N, C-alpha and C positions, 0 to 999 in steps of 0.2 A: 850612576857616575859618582865617583868619590870626590870629596871636596879637595881642591888643590890640583886635580887633574886638568890637563890642557886639552881642549877640544879643537881638533883641526877643522878648517873650513870644509874639507871634503866629507868628513864624517857627518858634519851637521847637515850638509846638503843631502847626503845619502840617506840619512835617517828620515829627513823630511820627505824625500821622494817615496820612501817605502810606506810612510804613513799615508801619503796622498794616494798611492796606488791601492792600498788596502781599502781606503774610503771609497774610491771610484769603483772597486770591484763589488763592494757591498751595494752601492747604488745601482750598478749594472744588474746585479743579481735580483735586486728588488724590482727594477723595471721589467726584467725578463719574467719574473714570477707574475707581476701584474698583467703583462701582455698574455701570458699563458691562460690566466683566469678569464681575460676578456675573450680570447679565442675559444676557450671551452664553452663560455656562455653563448657565443654566437653559434657554435656548432649545435648546442642544445636547442636554441630557438629555431634554427633552421630545420631540425628534425621533427619538431612538434607540429601536428596539423593545425591549420587555422580553424576558427570557429565555424566558418562557412563550409569548409571541407568536411569537418566533423558532422555537421548537421546533414550534409549531403550523403555521407556514408551511413549515418544512422537511419535515414529514411529509406524503407524498402521500395524497390522499383516496381511499380504497378503498370502493367501494359494494358492499355485501353484499346479494345478493338472497335473500330468504327462500325456502327451498325449499317448493314447494307440497306439501301432503300427498299421499302416494301413495294413489290411490283403491283401495279394497279390491276384490280380485279376486272376482268372483262365480263360484262353481262351480255348474255345472248338471249334473244327473244325467240321463243319457240312457238310457232303457230299451232294452235290446237284445233283440230277439225271438230265440228259439232258431232256429238254422239247421237246416233239415230235413236229415236224414241222406241222404248221397249213396250210392247203391248201389255197392258195390265189385265190379268185374269181375275175376274170378280170371284171373291171367296163366297162359299155358301152362306146364305142368310141364317143366323142362329135362330133357335126356336123362339117364338114370340114370348116375351115376358122373362126370358132367361138373363140374369145379371151377367155382365162380362166376366166377372171373377169365377163363375161356375163353368166356363166353357170347357175346361179340362177335367172337371170333377164328375163323379157319378151323380146323376140328378134324376129326379122324378118329374116327368112331364105329364100334366093332367090333361086328359082329352075330354073328360066330362066330369060333372060334379062327383067328388069322391069322398067317402066318409073316412075320417081319421079316428083311430081307436087308442085307448090308453095302453093296451097290451096287444100282442099279435094274435088276436082272435076276434071273430065277429060277435062273440058272446061277452066280450069285455065292454067296459064303459066307453061311451063315445066322447071323444075330445073336441071334435069340430068337423069342418067341411072345407075341402079344397075345391075351388071352382075351375072350370075349363080355362086353359091358358096359363095357369100358375105353374111355377117351377120351384122345386126345393132341392137343396143338396142333401144327399143321403150319407149316412154314417155307418149303417149296419144292415144285415139281412139275416133271415132265418132259413132253415132248410126247406120250408114249405111255402116259399114265394111271398113272404112278408118283408117289407123294407121299412127302415126307420130313419127319422130325422130329428134334429134338435128343435124343440118348439120355440125357443127364445123366451121362455117365461121363468120366473124365479121358482126354484125348487131345491132349496138348500139341503133338505133331509133325504132326498132321493139319491141313490147310487146306481151305477151300472145301467142295465137295460131299462130301469124304471125312470130314467131321465129322458127316454125317447118317446116319440109318438109314432104310430104304426099305420101303414097303408098296405092293403092287399093288392098285388099286381093282377091285372085282368083287362077287361074291356074298357075301363074308364081311365087307366093310367099305364104308362110304360116308362122304361128307364133309357137314358142316353148317356154317353160319355164313357169315362174310364171306370167301368164297374167290375172288372175282373178281380181287383184287389179289395173289393168291399168285404170286410170281415163278417164271418158267420158267427152268430152269438146264440147263447142259450135262450130259450123262450119260456117265460113263466106261464103257468096255467091261468086261465081267465078268472077262476074263482078261488085262487090260492091266496093264503095269508103268508107273507114272507118277512123274515128278519133281514134288514139291510144293515150291514155292519159298518159303523163309523169309527169306533174305537175297538181295540183288541178286546175280545169277549171270550172268556173261558166257558167250555161246555163240559158238564160233569155227568157222571154215569147215573147219579140219582139227584133229586132236588134238595141238596144240602151242600154247604160249603166244604165239609170235610170228606165228601165223596171223591172217588178217583177221578182225576182230570182226563177227559178223553182227547180233547183238542182245544187249541186256542184259535178262534176265528180272527182274521185280520181285516182291516178296512177294505171295502169294495166287495167283500164276499156276501153271498146271499144264500139263505137256507129257509126251507119251508117250516112254518110253525103249525103244529097239528093239534095242540091242546094245552090245558092248564092243569096245575095241581088244584087241590080243593080250595085253598084260600087265594088262588091266583097270584101267588108270589113267585112262582116259577112257571116257565113255559117249556114245553117239550118241542124239540126241533127234529125234523127229518133231514139228516145230512146228505142223503142221496138225491134230494129234490132241491136243486140250486147249483151254485158254482163252487162248492167246497171241494168236490172231487173225491169224497169218501162216502161210504155207506154207513148205516147205523143211525141210532137215535140217541139223544142226550138231552140235558136240561140246562137252561139258561135263566139267570135271575131276571125277574120281570122288570126291575128298575134299569136294566141295561138295554131294553128292547127299543128298536127303531123299526116300526112295522109299516107294511104296505099291503093294502087289500082288505077284504072282509074278515076281520079278526075278532070282532065282538061276539060272534056266534060259535066260536070254537068250543068243543066239549071239554069236560073235565075227564082226564085220563088217569088210570091207576098209577100210583107212584111205585 
């Protein structure tokens, strides 16, 4: 407004009314904006789940099936009638003096005093005597009715059939039990000198180390010794008399010999 202008009362009132209406509109708009904010907040709070509901939703639902009661087991009593007694048949009485552990083995039953020999021959050295009623377990036999048993004495150097003691079957002794499988073995001569092999032993064609090698004897083999060289450093063996299974003769160093029988009287043989 310019200085000197005259303001009419209506203009003054009109201008004041306009200013008042503008102020009220601003206040109304502010209140409306605040009201909208409050309503928006209430809507947000209403949509969010409560903590209790969130916990309930997060926890998986587990169905627990009630266990059905176990039915009571009924016990029935069965009357058992007494079993009639079975008649007992007496088993045959074993031979007098026979140990129970020998009942299924092949055994020698002594009927009268019986001579025991070192080899299967009546010309061999005598080992001892079995008296009537004694029983021993047998381990071998020969083709001519001799049977053998283990004497139960120390004999570290002996091998094979030389570990046995021998009885001739006849009027004073007989066999009983499972004797069909009793092995038949080679029988040494009563007066023979024999090499009993404990360690591997080479047999040469001549009595010297550089002679041709004929065979190497292995433990448990037996071969007859038939003579010596001049200075008794070598022994001649007969490979056909024994358990080697070959024929022919050869030479073995004397310091490897393990002998059984009458060997001191063997002759010197030509080399």
